[in-house]
N, C-alpha and C positions, 0 to 999 in steps of 0.2 A: 178220529172223531172223541169229540169229550162228549161225558156221559153227565155228567155237573158241573160247578161254578169254577173258571179258569180264572186266575189274576194275573196282569203282566207282571208285576214286583210283589214280593212276600215282605215283610218287616219281621217275621217271625223265625222259627225254627224248622219250617221245611227241609231236609235234607236229601232224602231217599229218592221222595217221587216229583215228577214233574208238576208245575204248577195244575192247577182245575179248572174249569169252565162254565157258565151257565147263561140262561135268559127263558123265554117264552111263555106259556100260560095255561094253567092245568087245573087238575080238579080239587085240587085242596087234599087234604090232611093233615092230623096230628102223630101218625103212627100208634094209634090206639082202635083201630078199625079191623074188622074181622077182615082178614085175607081169604080171599075163594084161592079152591084146591084150581091151577093150570096144569092145562098138558103139558107132558114131558117130551122131548126128542128122544128117538134111539139113536145112540150116541155110533158112528161109524167111522170107517177111515175115510168117508166122504165130505162129514161135518167135524171130524173131530178138534181141526187145527183151528178152524172158527169158532168151536165152544171153546175152545181151550184160551185162544186169545181174547172172548170176549167177558170169559171170566177174571183173567189175568188184569183186562184194562177198567173193568167197573170197579175193580176194588183198588186197582188202584188212585181212580179217581176219585173214591170215596175217600181216601187216606187224604189225599188232597184237597178235599173240599172242606174236611176239617180242621188242616193247616189253615186252608185260606179262611175260615169263616174266625178261626180264633183269630186272625190279621186281622178282620172287617172289624169285629169287636171291638180292638186296641184302636185299629185307626177312626171306624165313624164316634166312638164310643167317646174316646178321649182325650184323640190329636187333634179332632177338628173340631168338639166344642170348645177345646182349652181355648183354640185360636182364633174361635169367633165371639167378637164383643154382644151378640146377640142370646149366647147363651148363658143361664144360670143354672143349667143342671150340672154342670163338672165345674170344680172348683180347684186350683192350683196345687199341683201333690205337693203335700208335705211329708218328706223322708221316703219319697216315692208312693205312699199314700194318698190318690186323687180324695178332694173331698165331693160328696153326690149330693142330689136333692132329687125328694121323689115329686114327679111332672113331665109334662112335655112342650117339646119346641120343636119347629120347622128351621133346619139350618140350612142356608144355599151351598149347594155342593160348588166343585172348583171350575167345572167348564161347561156349568150348566145344570137343568132341573137343581131336586134335592130332596132333603130324607126329614123323616120327624124321628125323633128320639125321643123315646117316652121310658121313664125310669121310675122301678118300685123301690123303694127303699123299703124292704119290709120289716127289720124291725129300726128306723128311725136313727139310726146313728151314726148316720152322716158317712159311713165307709163303707169298701165295699165288704161284705160277711154272706155266709149262708142263705140263700133264700131269695136273695136282690135279684131282680127282673131289669134285662136292658131290650126292649123291643126298637125296632129300625124298618121302618115302613119308608121305600124308594121311589120317587116321581121322578124316572128319564134323568137319573145321579149321573155324571161326567168325571171323572175324577184321573188326569193323564199319571197320577202317582201307581195306582195298583190297576187302570184298563188300558187298552188298546185304544187311541186318539180316536174319539165318535163313539166307542161303545158305553150301553148305557145301563144300570140294575132300575130293574121295578120289583115292585112285590115285597115280601114281608122276613124277617128273620127274628128270632128271638134269642136271648143266652140267659138261663136261669144260670145263676151258681152253686154248685154243692159244696164246692169245697175252694176257699181263699185262703193264699200265705200271704202275711206282712200286709193284709187289707190291700192289696195290688194288684193289678192286672197281666202284668209282668214277671211275677215269681211263680216258683212250680215249689211242691206240688200243687195240682190245682186240678177241678173237677168242672166242665160244664156245660148243659145239657141244651141243645140247641132245638129250634125247633123251625122250621120252616115253611109257609105260605106262599104258593104260587113266589115264590123269587126267582127271578130270572136275569141272567144277563143276555143283552143285543152284541154278539160281536161284529167289527167291522174288519172287511178284509183290504191287504193293502193297496187295492185299486179307489177304497172310498165306498165301494157299497157294502148291502148288509151280507155277512155270514150265518156262522149257526147260531141259532137262539136256545138255549135250554133254561126251563123251568124246573124247578126242584120242591116238591114239597115231602114231608114225612119229619122223622125225627131221627138224633144222634148225639150219643152221650162223649165226649173227651175228655181222657184220663192222660194228664200229663203229668208223667214222672211219679206215681203213688206206688207204683210196684217196686220202687227201690230207692237207694241215696246215695247211689254210687254217682263222683263227679264225671266218672268216664264212661258211663251207661247211662243212655236217656229212652225209655221207653215210653211209648205213647200207645194207646189204646182206642180206637174208635166202634162204638156198638149200636145200636137201633133196634128197635122195632120193624119199623117198616122203611123205606126209602127209596123214591120214584123221581127218578131223572127223565125228560121229554126232551128231546134234541129233535130240533125244523133248523134243516139245509136241505144239500142238494139229494136227489134220490137215493144216494148213496150213503148219507150221513143225515139221516133222519130214521127215528126209532125210540119205544122206551122203555126204559130199564126200568124193576124193581128188586131193590133187597131188603131181604127179611129176615128177621133174626139174628142178624150177621153181626160179624165181629173180626175185627183184623189190627191187630198187635206189632208195632215197630219198634226195635231194638236198633239203635244206634251206637254204635260201640267204637270209642275213641280209640280206645288199645287196640283193636284189629283191625283200625279202621275197615270199618264195614257196618253195612245195617241187614239187619236180619228182621224175615217178615213173613208172619203166621196168617192166615183170614180161613175163615168159617160162616157157612149161612146157606142161604137158596136165594137163587139169583133166575129173574123172569127178564126175558129179553125178546122182541121182539124179532129183531136179528138173528136169535138165535131157532126162532120156532117154538119158544115156550120155557121149560123149568126145567134146570138142576140144581143140585145141591154142590157145597163143593165147602175142602178139608185140605188142611195141609201136612201132610204125615212128616213133611222134613221142612224144617225151615229154610226158605228162599234165601240165599246169602250174595248180595251185592259188594265187591267192592268201593268205596267211597267215589271212586272217578270211575268206572264203569257204566257204559248203556244200560247193562244188562243180566242177571244174574248170573253165578259161576257155578252153583251146588243150592240141593233143595229139590222139591217134591210135590207138586200137585195134584190129589185126585178129585174127581168131577164123576160126578152119576146122574144117569138120564132114566130112561124109561125103561122099565123092564131090568132094572140092575145092572143096564148098557153101564160101561164106566170110560173113562182115560185117564189114563195116571200121564202125566208131565215130568219125565224125569231129566232133573238141567244135568247135562254131561259134564261141560266147562263152559267159562264164558261164552264161547263161541256156537253151540250145538245144545240142542235140545230132543227128548227122546220122548215119542208117544207113543204111548202103549193102548191097545184098542181091544175092551172087551164089547165085542158087539153084543152079543148073546146073554151076557149077563151070568155066565155060568161060573164066574172067578177067575179063568183063564183068559190073559193077554192075548191074543191069537195073532193079532198084527201089530208090528212095531215100524214107526217111520222117524226113521231121524231127518231133522231141518235144521238148518242155522236159524238164529234170530233170525239175520237179515231176511231172509228168507220167508220168517212169519210177518214179519215188515213187510217187503214188498209182496206179497202174495198174498194175505189179509188182513192187511192194516194195522199191524199190532205196530203200537205205541205207549210207551211204559219207562220213555227214557227220562 
């Protein structure tokens, strides 16, 4: 089950985590609303695996949403308009820097539907710079380049530029703030019937490469106040998740041929019966060609300080240590393979 928005093809830099999916209709949100306290489940041996899987999946999907949104910003913000004779907002790139103009334009999607692109060139310099805003409003947009055939995008997301390099949407370092308003994707199954529909509301700030200047280490950080995903599918594949005060950092290390992943925040999910907090005492580490981490720890806390420590033993095995009474001592230890978590609890982070 996907909790946010998943594209079929990526043009950007997503390497560590699989692409992410979206659809549906929700109540809106700008990330600045008051978040009410939610009940928390007591973590026990019976629910530890499901809670651990949910935290890993949702943070994984949030990273994918960030990379996918950056890809859609480039795809619908620059590649489409430059190929559309009807668009006067985006001019041909000069030395990699496109010419932009304030205004709004509705553009037909390749396989049906349309989207409206609205550009606010904040300082009027006709180049990408801090404060510029790109807003996208989709109306049953179908695009086989990035979506399953027949899948549709609806709703709105916007990109506010906070840091731009060389006036280009493709250069780093860069910082982009994403805001989602009922942004959704209706997926299509292989049989042609409707699959999952996921709706996203809330905010995310994506920081590409400001943390280091090494050519061999690419650091990306996704963080925000509140991000909600509503998935509508089968009975087993429907639910609502909300991340609050969240941050996920990924390091892609070309020298070591591995990715490192650190996440922190609060997750409320209907699939686990409430709200838990999570942190990463030791970075989760993936080899580039591996499906699952080979090292690292994730710490999750529930009601009454009950806790789950996910301790990665190796690329095949993970240890779940449970402190059900919250006394700081892990009284239950469960060793499972990653494949068991996939088969028994639906883990999908490949």
